[in-house]
A tleap script that builds the chain and sets N, CA, C and O, in Angstrom:
source leaprc.protein.ff14SB
mol = sequence {
  NMET GLU SER GLU GLU LEU THR PHE PHE ILE
  SER ARG LEU PRO THR LYS VAL ARG ASN LEU
  GLY LYS HIE VAL ARG ASN HIE TRP SER VAL
  GLU ASN THR PHE HIE HIE THR LEU ASP VAL
  THR PHE THR GLU TYR GLY SER ARG ILE ARG
  LYS GLY ASN GLY PRO GLU ILE ILE ALA ALA
  LEU ARG ARG PHE PHE SER ILE LEU LYS SER
  ASP THR THR LEU ASN ASP LYS ILE GLN GLY
  LYS CYS LEU LEU ALA GLU TRP ASN LEU ASP
  ASN LEU LYS GLY ILE LEU LEU GLY PHE GLN
  ALA SER GLU SER CYS ASP CYS PRO ASP CSER
}
set mol.1.N position { 22.253 -18.799 -3.516 }
set mol.1.CA position { 23.210 -18.229 -2.595 }
set mol.1.C position { 22.468 -17.735 -1.355 }
set mol.1.O position { 21.466 -17.028 -1.465 }
set mol.2.N position { 22.954 -18.103 -0.201 }
set mol.2.CA position { 22.344 -17.689 1.057 }
set mol.2.C position { 23.134 -16.537 1.659 }
set mol.2.O position { 24.342 -16.412 1.458 }
set mol.3.N position { 22.425 -15.705 2.398 }
set mol.3.CA position { 23.100 -14.622 3.099 }
set mol.3.C position { 22.415 -14.415 4.438 }
set mol.3.O position { 21.265 -14.811 4.624 }
set mol.4.N position { 23.106 -13.812 5.341 }
set mol.4.CA position { 22.559 -13.496 6.648 }
set mol.4.C position { 22.651 -12.008 6.868 }
set mol.4.O position { 23.530 -11.331 6.335 }
set mol.5.N position { 21.719 -11.510 7.672 }
set mol.5.CA position { 21.709 -10.087 7.970 }
set mol.5.C position { 21.281 -9.906 9.416 }
set mol.5.O position { 20.351 -10.565 9.882 }
set mol.6.N position { 21.941 -9.037 10.106 }
set mol.6.CA position { 21.611 -8.731 11.489 }
set mol.6.C position { 20.961 -7.359 11.516 }
set mol.6.O position { 21.539 -6.382 11.041 }
set mol.7.N position { 19.753 -7.285 12.076 }
set mol.7.CA position { 19.006 -6.037 12.117 }
set mol.7.C position { 18.558 -5.775 13.548 }
set mol.7.O position { 18.181 -6.704 14.262 }
set mol.8.N position { 18.598 -4.523 13.967 }
set mol.8.CA position { 18.177 -4.140 15.305 }
set mol.8.C position { 16.899 -3.327 15.228 }
set mol.8.O position { 16.733 -2.508 14.325 }
set mol.9.N position { 15.984 -3.552 16.181 }
set mol.9.CA position { 14.728 -2.826 16.235 }
set mol.9.C position { 14.483 -2.356 17.658 }
set mol.9.O position { 14.914 -2.989 18.622 }
set mol.10.N position { 13.800 -1.260 17.771 }
set mol.10.CA position { 13.355 -0.780 19.074 }
set mol.10.C position { 11.845 -0.937 19.093 }
set mol.10.O position { 11.150 -0.433 18.210 }
set mol.11.N position { 11.336 -1.640 20.104 }
set mol.11.CA position { 9.904 -1.914 20.149 }
set mol.11.C position { 9.445 -2.092 21.581 }
set mol.11.O position { 10.222 -2.451 22.465 }
set mol.12.N position { 8.156 -1.831 21.789 }
set mol.12.CA position { 7.544 -2.080 23.090 }
set mol.12.C position { 6.849 -3.432 23.125 }
set mol.12.O position { 6.292 -3.818 24.153 }
set mol.13.N position { 6.877 -4.151 22.017 }
set mol.13.CA position { 6.223 -5.450 21.961 }
set mol.13.C position { 6.952 -6.449 22.852 }
set mol.13.O position { 8.155 -6.310 23.076 }
set mol.14.N position { 6.243 -7.452 23.363 }
set mol.14.CA position { 6.908 -8.493 24.146 }
set mol.14.C position { 7.965 -9.194 23.286 }
set mol.14.O position { 7.783 -9.346 22.078 }
set mol.15.N position { 9.051 -9.614 23.899 }
set mol.15.CA position { 10.165 -10.191 23.134 }
set mol.15.C position { 9.924 -11.662 22.826 }
set mol.15.O position { 10.601 -12.536 23.367 }
set mol.16.N position { 8.975 -11.925 21.971 }
set mol.16.CA position { 8.718 -13.263 21.455 }
set mol.16.C position { 9.146 -13.257 19.996 }
set mol.16.O position { 8.584 -12.527 19.179 }
set mol.17.N position { 10.138 -14.067 19.675 }
set mol.17.CA position { 10.784 -14.018 18.367 }
set mol.17.C position { 9.787 -14.211 17.223 }
set mol.17.O position { 9.810 -13.450 16.256 }
set mol.18.N position { 8.932 -15.192 17.316 }
set mol.18.CA position { 7.970 -15.435 16.230 }
set mol.18.C position { 7.034 -14.241 16.039 }
set mol.18.O position { 6.724 -13.858 14.910 }
set mol.19.N position { 6.591 -13.662 17.148 }
set mol.19.CA position { 5.706 -12.497 17.087 }
set mol.19.C position { 6.408 -11.309 16.433 }
set mol.19.O position { 5.844 -10.659 15.554 }
set mol.20.N position { 7.631 -11.029 16.860 }
set mol.20.CA position { 8.383 -9.912 16.279 }
set mol.20.C position { 8.651 -10.149 14.800 }
set mol.20.O position { 8.536 -9.229 13.991 }
set mol.21.N position { 9.003 -11.366 14.448 }
set mol.21.CA position { 9.246 -11.687 13.039 }
set mol.21.C position { 8.020 -11.449 12.189 }
set mol.21.O position { 8.116 -10.945 11.070 }
set mol.22.N position { 6.851 -11.817 12.729 }
set mol.22.CA position { 5.589 -11.614 12.003 }
set mol.22.C position { 5.337 -10.125 11.764 }
set mol.22.O position { 4.945 -9.731 10.666 }
set mol.23.N position { 5.557 -9.309 12.776 }
set mol.23.CA position { 5.323 -7.872 12.640 }
set mol.23.C position { 6.304 -7.231 11.668 }
set mol.23.O position { 5.926 -6.348 10.898 }
set mol.24.N position { 7.554 -7.665 11.698 }
set mol.24.CA position { 8.540 -7.116 10.759 }
set mol.24.C position { 8.178 -7.510 9.331 }
set mol.24.O position { 8.241 -6.673 8.430 }
set mol.25.N position { 7.800 -8.770 9.108 }
set mol.25.CA position { 7.403 -9.207 7.762 }
set mol.25.C position { 6.166 -8.457 7.285 }
set mol.25.O position { 6.080 -8.083 6.115 }
set mol.26.N position { 5.200 -8.234 8.187 }
set mol.26.CA position { 3.997 -7.472 7.805 }
set mol.26.C position { 4.360 -6.051 7.392 }
set mol.26.O position { 3.810 -5.517 6.428 }
set mol.27.N position { 5.286 -5.442 8.124 }
set mol.27.CA position { 5.715 -4.086 7.785 }
set mol.27.C position { 6.335 -4.052 6.392 }
set mol.27.O position { 6.016 -3.170 5.594 }
set mol.28.N position { 7.203 -4.988 6.100 }
set mol.28.CA position { 7.887 -4.975 4.810 }
set mol.28.C position { 7.005 -5.448 3.674 }
set mol.28.O position { 7.321 -5.190 2.512 }
set mol.29.N position { 5.912 -6.131 3.966 }
set mol.29.CA position { 5.020 -6.553 2.891 }
set mol.29.C position { 4.405 -5.342 2.192 }
set mol.29.O position { 4.109 -5.399 0.999 }
set mol.30.N position { 4.214 -4.252 2.925 }
set mol.30.CA position { 3.698 -3.020 2.304 }
set mol.30.C position { 4.698 -2.524 1.266 }
set mol.30.O position { 4.316 -2.181 0.147 }
set mol.31.N position { 5.972 -2.486 1.633 }
set mol.31.CA position { 7.010 -2.043 0.694 }
set mol.31.C position { 7.065 -2.964 -0.520 }
set mol.31.O position { 7.200 -2.502 -1.653 }
set mol.32.N position { 6.960 -4.249 -0.280 }
set mol.32.CA position { 7.109 -5.208 -1.365 }
set mol.32.C position { 5.905 -5.278 -2.286 }
set mol.32.O position { 6.025 -5.801 -3.393 }
set mol.33.N position { 4.762 -4.779 -1.881 }
set mol.33.CA position { 3.589 -4.838 -2.747 }
set mol.33.C position { 3.201 -3.443 -3.233 }
set mol.33.O position { 3.334 -3.140 -4.419 }
set mol.34.N position { 2.733 -2.613 -2.342 }
set mol.34.CA position { 2.201 -1.306 -2.713 }
set mol.34.C position { 3.271 -0.390 -3.306 }
set mol.34.O position { 3.101 0.122 -4.412 }
set mol.35.N position { 4.360 -0.181 -2.589 }
set mol.35.CA position { 5.385 0.744 -3.064 }
set mol.35.C position { 6.124 0.198 -4.282 }
set mol.35.O position { 6.542 0.968 -5.146 }
set mol.36.N position { 6.288 -1.115 -4.360 }
set mol.36.CA position { 6.925 -1.710 -5.531 }
set mol.36.C position { 6.100 -1.417 -6.779 }
set mol.36.O position { 6.654 -1.116 -7.837 }
set mol.37.N position { 4.786 -1.505 -6.658 }
set mol.37.CA position { 3.910 -1.193 -7.785 }
set mol.37.C position { 4.088 0.257 -8.219 }
set mol.37.O position { 4.153 0.554 -9.412 }
set mol.38.N position { 4.167 1.156 -7.243 }
set mol.38.CA position { 4.364 2.570 -7.584 }
set mol.38.C position { 5.697 2.782 -8.285 }
set mol.38.O position { 5.785 3.557 -9.238 }
set mol.39.N position { 6.732 2.098 -7.818 }
set mol.39.CA position { 8.060 2.278 -8.394 }
set mol.39.C position { 8.160 1.672 -9.795 }
set mol.39.O position { 8.667 2.312 -10.716 }
set mol.40.N position { 7.678 0.441 -9.952 }
set mol.40.CA position { 7.864 -0.277 -11.208 }
set mol.40.C position { 6.797 0.079 -12.238 }
set mol.40.O position { 7.127 0.443 -13.366 }
set mol.41.N position { 5.532 -0.022 -11.866 }
set mol.41.CA position { 4.462 0.205 -12.832 }
set mol.41.C position { 4.338 1.674 -13.207 }
set mol.41.O position { 4.190 2.011 -14.382 }
set mol.42.N position { 4.398 2.543 -12.213 }
set mol.42.CA position { 4.177 3.961 -12.475 }
set mol.42.C position { 5.467 4.766 -12.543 }
set mol.42.O position { 5.416 5.988 -12.686 }
set mol.43.N position { 6.614 4.116 -12.444 }
set mol.43.CA position { 7.936 4.774 -12.459 }
set mol.43.C position { 7.936 6.076 -11.658 }
set mol.43.O position { 8.319 7.136 -12.155 }
set mol.44.N position { 7.502 5.964 -10.424 }
set mol.44.CA position { 7.346 7.147 -9.581 }
set mol.44.C position { 8.665 7.904 -9.393 }
set mol.44.O position { 8.686 9.134 -9.437 }
set mol.45.N position { 9.755 7.178 -9.186 }
set mol.45.CA position { 11.028 7.861 -8.931 }
set mol.45.C position { 11.578 8.548 -10.178 }
set mol.45.O position { 12.373 9.481 -10.071 }
set mol.46.N position { 11.162 8.097 -11.353 }
set mol.46.CA position { 11.651 8.700 -12.584 }
set mol.46.C position { 10.778 9.830 -13.095 }
set mol.46.O position { 11.040 10.368 -14.171 }
set mol.47.N position { 9.761 10.199 -12.361 }
set mol.47.CA position { 8.831 11.226 -12.811 }
set mol.47.C position { 9.539 12.573 -12.945 }
set mol.47.O position { 10.370 12.942 -12.115 }
set mol.48.N position { 9.192 13.294 -14.005 }
set mol.48.CA position { 9.794 14.604 -14.240 }
set mol.48.C position { 8.806 15.732 -13.944 }
set mol.48.O position { 9.061 16.890 -14.276 }
set mol.49.N position { 7.696 15.397 -13.327 }
set mol.49.CA position { 6.698 16.416 -12.972 }
set mol.49.C position { 7.205 17.142 -11.738 }
set mol.49.O position { 7.369 16.531 -10.682 }
set mol.50.N position { 7.456 18.448 -11.861 }
set mol.50.CA position { 8.096 19.182 -10.783 }
set mol.50.C position { 7.401 20.495 -10.408 }
set mol.50.O position { 7.673 21.030 -9.334 }
set mol.51.N position { 6.521 21.028 -11.250 }
set mol.51.CA position { 5.997 22.371 -11.035 }
set mol.51.C position { 4.631 22.373 -10.377 }
set mol.51.O position { 3.812 21.479 -10.591 }
set mol.52.N position { 4.405 23.404 -9.567 }
set mol.52.CA position { 3.092 23.633 -8.963 }
set mol.52.C position { 2.621 22.458 -8.116 }
set mol.52.O position { 3.396 21.841 -7.385 }
set mol.53.N position { 1.328 22.167 -8.236 }
set mol.53.CA position { 0.724 21.063 -7.498 }
set mol.53.C position { 0.833 19.740 -8.246 }
set mol.53.O position { 0.339 18.718 -7.771 }
set mol.54.N position { 1.467 19.750 -9.393 }
set mol.54.CA position { 1.562 18.555 -10.233 }
set mol.54.C position { 2.083 17.319 -9.513 }
set mol.54.O position { 1.472 16.256 -9.619 }
set mol.55.N position { 3.209 17.423 -8.773 }
set mol.55.CA position { 3.733 16.229 -8.106 }
set mol.55.C position { 2.744 15.609 -7.110 }
set mol.55.O position { 2.616 14.387 -7.040 }
set mol.56.N position { 2.053 16.449 -6.346 }
set mol.56.CA position { 1.101 15.927 -5.368 }
set mol.56.C position { -0.100 15.284 -6.055 }
set mol.56.O position { -0.584 14.237 -5.626 }
set mol.57.N position { -0.575 15.923 -7.125 }
set mol.57.CA position { -1.749 15.410 -7.832 }
set mol.57.C position { -1.432 14.071 -8.487 }
set mol.57.O position { -2.199 13.119 -8.348 }
set mol.58.N position { -0.317 13.987 -9.193 }
set mol.58.CA position { 0.019 12.737 -9.876 }
set mol.58.C position { 0.349 11.634 -8.879 }
set mol.58.O position { 0.066 10.466 -9.144 }
set mol.59.N position { 0.944 11.980 -7.733 }
set mol.59.CA position { 1.223 10.974 -6.696 }
set mol.59.C position { -0.077 10.407 -6.144 }
set mol.59.O position { -0.182 9.202 -5.917 }
set mol.60.N position { -1.075 11.274 -5.926 }
set mol.60.CA position { -2.375 10.803 -5.428 }
set mol.60.C position { -3.045 9.891 -6.461 }
set mol.60.O position { -3.628 8.869 -6.100 }
set mol.61.N position { -2.964 10.256 -7.735 }
set mol.61.CA position { -3.559 9.417 -8.777 }
set mol.61.C position { -2.855 8.066 -8.869 }
set mol.61.O position { -3.513 7.035 -9.009 }
set mol.62.N position { -1.526 8.058 -8.791 }
set mol.62.CA position { -0.780 6.796 -8.829 }
set mol.62.C position { -1.191 5.899 -7.672 }
set mol.62.O position { -1.401 4.699 -7.850 }
set mol.63.N position { -1.302 6.484 -6.495 }
set mol.63.CA position { -1.686 5.689 -5.332 }
set mol.63.C position { -3.118 5.165 -5.467 }
set mol.63.O position { -3.406 4.025 -5.102 }
set mol.64.N position { -3.997 5.994 -5.987 }
set mol.64.CA position { -5.376 5.551 -6.178 }
set mol.64.C position { -5.442 4.398 -7.175 }
set mol.64.O position { -6.152 3.422 -6.935 }
set mol.65.N position { -4.712 4.493 -8.295 }
set mol.65.CA position { -4.705 3.412 -9.275 }
set mol.65.C position { -4.072 2.150 -8.706 }
set mol.65.O position { -4.490 1.040 -9.036 }
set mol.66.N position { -3.071 2.314 -7.859 }
set mol.66.CA position { -2.460 1.158 -7.209 }
set mol.66.C position { -3.444 0.494 -6.256 }
set mol.66.O position { -3.497 -0.733 -6.171 }
set mol.67.N position { -4.228 1.303 -5.538 }
set mol.67.CA position { -5.262 0.761 -4.652 }
set mol.67.C position { -6.307 0.020 -5.480 }
set mol.67.O position { -6.743 -1.066 -5.098 }
set mol.68.N position { -6.710 0.595 -6.602 }
set mol.68.CA position { -7.696 -0.067 -7.467 }
set mol.68.C position { -7.157 -1.394 -7.986 }
set mol.68.O position { -7.893 -2.376 -8.074 }
set mol.69.N position { -5.877 -1.421 -8.327 }
set mol.69.CA position { -5.262 -2.643 -8.851 }
set mol.69.C position { -5.299 -3.762 -7.810 }
set mol.69.O position { -5.545 -4.918 -8.153 }
set mol.70.N position { -5.057 -3.429 -6.550 }
set mol.70.CA position { -5.008 -4.455 -5.507 }
set mol.70.C position { -6.375 -4.728 -4.879 }
set mol.70.O position { -6.500 -5.632 -4.053 }
set mol.71.N position { -7.392 -3.969 -5.253 }
set mol.71.CA position { -8.728 -4.113 -4.670 }
set mol.71.C position { -9.368 -5.436 -5.074 }
set mol.71.O position { -9.276 -5.859 -6.227 }
set mol.72.N position { -10.015 -6.082 -4.109 }
set mol.72.CA position { -10.735 -7.328 -4.391 }
set mol.72.C position { -12.233 -7.197 -4.118 }
set mol.72.O position { -12.970 -8.169 -4.287 }
set mol.73.N position { -12.702 -6.015 -3.697 }
set mol.73.CA position { -14.129 -5.856 -3.395 }
set mol.73.C position { -14.969 -5.815 -4.663 }
set mol.73.O position { -16.132 -6.217 -4.642 }
set mol.74.N position { -14.404 -5.338 -5.762 }
set mol.74.CA position { -15.105 -5.295 -7.040 }
set mol.74.C position { -14.372 -6.187 -8.034 }
set mol.74.O position { -13.149 -6.112 -8.155 }
set mol.75.N position { -15.105 -7.020 -8.734 }
set mol.75.CA position { -14.501 -7.947 -9.681 }
set mol.75.C position { -14.540 -7.326 -11.073 }
set mol.75.O position { -15.451 -7.590 -11.857 }
set mol.76.N position { -13.537 -6.493 -11.371 }
set mol.76.CA position { -13.496 -5.799 -12.649 }
set mol.76.C position { -12.069 -5.324 -12.901 }
set mol.76.O position { -11.226 -5.378 -12.006 }
set mol.77.N position { -11.802 -4.862 -14.112 }
set mol.77.CA position { -10.505 -4.272 -14.431 }
set mol.77.C position { -10.420 -2.880 -13.813 }
set mol.77.O position { -11.417 -2.355 -13.316 }
set mol.78.N position { -9.233 -2.284 -13.843 }
set mol.78.CA position { -9.028 -0.967 -13.228 }
set mol.78.C position { -9.968 0.068 -13.839 }
set mol.78.O position { -10.543 0.878 -13.112 }
set mol.79.N position { -10.132 0.056 -15.159 }
set mol.79.CA position { -11.008 1.030 -15.801 }
set mol.79.C position { -12.448 0.889 -15.312 }
set mol.79.O position { -13.121 1.883 -15.039 }
set mol.80.N position { -12.914 -0.359 -15.204 }
set mol.80.CA position { -14.263 -0.600 -14.705 }
set mol.80.C position { -14.419 -0.183 -13.260 }
set mol.80.O position { -15.455 0.358 -12.873 }
set mol.81.N position { -13.383 -0.436 -12.449 }
set mol.81.CA position { -13.425 -0.034 -11.035 }
set mol.81.C position { -13.476 1.481 -10.913 }
set mol.81.O position { -14.181 2.017 -10.057 }
set mol.82.N position { -12.723 2.176 -11.774 }
set mol.82.CA position { -12.765 3.647 -11.773 }
set mol.82.C position { -14.177 4.139 -12.057 }
set mol.82.O position { -14.683 5.022 -11.364 }
set mol.83.N position { -14.811 3.569 -13.075 }
set mol.83.CA position { -16.173 3.989 -13.421 }
set mol.83.C position { -17.147 3.678 -12.298 }
set mol.83.O position { -17.984 4.512 -11.954 }
set mol.84.N position { -17.045 2.478 -11.720 }
set mol.84.CA position { -17.956 2.115 -10.630 }
set mol.84.C position { -17.765 3.022 -9.421 }
set mol.84.O position { -18.737 3.407 -8.771 }
set mol.85.N position { -16.506 3.367 -9.115 }
set mol.85.CA position { -16.223 4.263 -7.992 }
set mol.85.C position { -16.725 5.674 -8.292 }
set mol.85.O position { -17.158 6.397 -7.394 }
set mol.86.N position { -16.661 6.050 -9.563 }
set mol.86.CA position { -17.124 7.378 -9.981 }
set mol.86.C position { -18.645 7.482 -9.904 }
set mol.86.O position { -19.184 8.498 -9.467 }
set mol.87.N position { -19.328 6.425 -10.329 }
set mol.87.CA position { -20.782 6.452 -10.413 }
set mol.87.C position { -21.453 6.298 -9.062 }
set mol.87.O position { -22.562 6.792 -8.860 }
set mol.88.N position { -20.795 5.619 -8.136 }
set mol.88.CA position { -21.454 5.307 -6.877 }
set mol.88.C position { -20.470 5.527 -5.726 }
set mol.88.O position { -19.451 4.844 -5.631 }
set mol.89.N position { -20.784 6.475 -4.867 }
set mol.89.CA position { -19.903 6.813 -3.750 }
set mol.89.C position { -19.696 5.630 -2.802 }
set mol.89.O position { -18.636 5.502 -2.189 }
set mol.90.N position { -20.709 4.765 -2.681 }
set mol.90.CA position { -20.578 3.590 -1.815 }
set mol.90.C position { -19.501 2.640 -2.344 }
set mol.90.O position { -18.775 2.030 -1.559 }
set mol.91.N position { -19.391 2.511 -3.673 }
set mol.91.CA position { -18.323 1.688 -4.253 }
set mol.91.C position { -16.958 2.261 -3.923 }
set mol.91.O position { -16.044 1.519 -3.564 }
set mol.92.N position { -16.810 3.576 -4.042 }
set mol.92.CA position { -15.540 4.229 -3.718 }
set mol.92.C position { -15.197 4.019 -2.247 }
set mol.92.O position { -14.059 3.691 -1.913 }
set mol.93.N position { -16.175 4.206 -1.374 }
set mol.93.CA position { -15.938 4.000 0.063 }
set mol.93.C position { -15.529 2.558 0.345 }
set mol.93.O position { -14.634 2.312 1.154 }
set mol.94.N position { -16.179 1.604 -0.319 }
set mol.94.CA position { -15.846 0.197 -0.128 }
set mol.94.C position { -14.419 -0.111 -0.529 }
set mol.94.O position { -13.725 -0.854 0.165 }
set mol.95.N position { -13.970 0.452 -1.648 }
set mol.95.CA position { -12.602 0.244 -2.119 }
set mol.95.C position { -11.616 0.828 -1.115 }
set mol.95.O position { -10.663 0.161 -0.711 }
set mol.96.N position { -11.849 2.074 -0.716 }
set mol.96.CA position { -10.908 2.745 0.184 }
set mol.96.C position { -10.915 2.131 1.582 }
set mol.96.O position { -9.859 2.002 2.202 }
set mol.97.N position { -12.078 1.754 2.080 }
set mol.97.CA position { -12.141 1.125 3.401 }
set mol.97.C position { -11.525 -0.265 3.374 }
set mol.97.O position { -10.895 -0.684 4.346 }
set mol.98.N position { -11.699 -0.981 2.274 }
set mol.98.CA position { -11.068 -2.288 2.139 }
set mol.98.C position { -9.555 -2.172 2.136 }
set mol.98.O position { -8.864 -2.998 2.732 }
set mol.99.N position { -9.038 -1.149 1.466 }
set mol.99.CA position { -7.592 -0.925 1.450 }
set mol.99.C position { -7.104 -0.530 2.828 }
set mol.99.O position { -6.062 -1.007 3.278 }
set mol.100.N position { -7.844 0.336 3.503 }
set mol.100.CA position { -7.451 0.789 4.837 }
set mol.100.C position { -7.421 -0.389 5.807 }
set mol.100.O position { -6.520 -0.480 6.641 }
set mol.101.N position { -8.391 -1.285 5.705 }
set mol.101.CA position { -8.433 -2.450 6.596 }
set mol.101.C position { -7.255 -3.374 6.338 }
set mol.101.O position { -6.708 -3.954 7.277 }
set mol.102.N position { -6.851 -3.521 5.068 }
set mol.102.CA position { -5.723 -4.409 4.765 }
set mol.102.C position { -4.404 -3.796 5.200 }
set mol.102.O position { -3.438 -4.521 5.437 }
set mol.103.N position { -4.345 -2.474 5.310 }
set mol.103.CA position { -3.125 -1.787 5.726 }
set mol.103.C position { -2.997 -1.681 7.236 }
set mol.103.O position { -1.905 -1.425 7.743 }
set mol.104.N position { -4.092 -1.871 7.968 }
set mol.104.CA position { -4.046 -1.654 9.417 }
set mol.104.C position { -3.177 -2.710 10.075 }
set mol.104.O position { -3.101 -3.853 9.624 }
set mol.105.N position { -2.538 -2.307 11.132 }
set mol.105.CA position { -1.626 -3.179 11.859 }
set mol.105.C position { -2.378 -3.837 13.018 }
set mol.105.O position { -3.175 -3.198 13.705 }
set mol.106.N position { -2.104 -5.128 13.216 }
set mol.106.CA position { -2.730 -5.810 14.337 }
set mol.106.C position { -1.827 -5.761 15.566 }
set mol.106.O position { -1.852 -6.650 16.417 }
set mol.107.N position { -1.026 -4.691 15.633 }
set mol.107.CA position { -0.103 -4.524 16.761 }
set mol.107.C position { -0.891 -4.115 18.005 }
set mol.107.O position { -1.908 -3.428 17.904 }
set mol.108.N position { -0.419 -4.540 19.177 }
set mol.108.CA position { -1.080 -4.075 20.398 }
set mol.108.C position { -0.867 -2.589 20.583 }
set mol.108.O position { 0.143 -2.041 20.142 }
set mol.109.N position { -1.819 -1.932 21.238 }
set mol.109.CA position { -1.687 -0.491 21.481 }
set mol.109.C position { -0.498 -0.202 22.374 }
set mol.109.O position { -0.203 -0.950 23.306 }
set mol.110.N position { 0.182 0.899 22.072 }
set mol.110.CA position { 1.353 1.279 22.868 }
set mol.110.C position { 0.925 2.008 24.118 }
set mol.110.O position { 1.770 2.410 24.918 }
savepdb mol mol.pdb
quit
């Protein structure tokens, strides 16, 4: 079944349809990969942790495990990546910098 949707955006980018489409798809790819993992694998929205600093701490851990899951700098399972990141600060920096680079936008400066 096919459907159509009309969406409006406000942007300073030049009005080139292919370029705008690429940027919109890149934006939504974050939702479809990173946030989907948090929602489905870690059931973030169903969490019942509500007191003190618990919600912030568990959210940070979920995000870190999601970053480890998508990391390609180290060829190991999540548990092994955790240990390698724990034992060597350079490994942790490599994982986090690799994630940051994949999240950065190639949009022109405003």
